[in-house]
C-alpha positions in Angstrom: -0.1 -0.1 -0.4 2.9 2.3 0.5 4.3 1.8 -2.6 1.2 2.6 -4.6 1.1 6.0 -2.6 5.1 6.5 -3.5 4.2 6.0 -7.3 1.1 8.0 -6.9 3.3 10.8 -5.4 5.9 10.6 -8.3 3.4 10.1 -11.1 1.7 13.3 -9.8 5.0 15.0 -9.9 5.9 13.9 -13.7 2.1 15.1 -14.5 2.7 18.7 -13.4 5.6 18.6 -15.4 4.5 17.3 -18.4 1.5 19.6 -18.4 3.4 22.8 -17.4 5.7 22.2 -20.5 3.1 21.9 -23.1 2.9 25.1 -25.2 -0.5 27.0 -25.2 -0.9 27.7 -28.9 -3.3 30.9 -28.5 -1.6 32.3 -25.1 -4.3 34.1 -23.1 -6.6 35.6 -25.6 -8.1 31.8 -26.8 -9.4 31.7 -23.2 -12.1 34.1 -24.6 -12.6 32.8 -28.0 -10.2 35.2 -30.0 -7.5 33.3 -30.5 -6.4 30.6 -33.2 -8.1 32.3 -36.3 -9.3 28.6 -37.4 -5.9 27.4 -38.3 -5.0 24.1 -37.0 -2.0 22.6 -36.2 -0.3 19.3 -35.7 1.3 17.9 -33.0 5.0 17.1 -33.7 8.0 15.9 -32.0 8.7 16.3 -28.2 5.1 18.2 -28.5 3.4 15.0 -29.8 5.5 13.0 -26.9 4.3 15.4 -23.9 0.5 15.2 -25.1 0.5 11.2 -25.3 2.9 11.0 -22.2 0.2 13.4 -20.1 -2.7 11.1 -21.3 -0.7 8.1 -20.5 0.3 9.7 -17.2 -3.0 10.3 -16.4 -4.7 7.0 -17.2 -2.0 5.2 -14.7 -2.7 7.9 -11.6 -6.0 7.3 -11.7 -5.9 3.4 -12.2 -3.5 4.0 -9.0 -5.9 6.1 -7.0 -8.7 3.3 -7.7 -6.4 0.6 -6.7 -5.5 2.5 -3.3 -9.1 2.9 -2.8 -9.8 -0.8 -3.2 -6.7 -2.1 -1.1 
């Protein structure tokens, strides 16, 4: 049970790092609907790795959280 808690702490730090390193494409103005201009961008290289890494880490994190509740 202690191993799950330590793994959750490590995953939470990694998730924070992955989320903070992702670029904001539209800046703060995109929040209010005036950013982007309808142009779509493809994720390439490190940006794609961070995007998919964030998804994988979050799935593992939530799985460990559920396992921690059950055990």
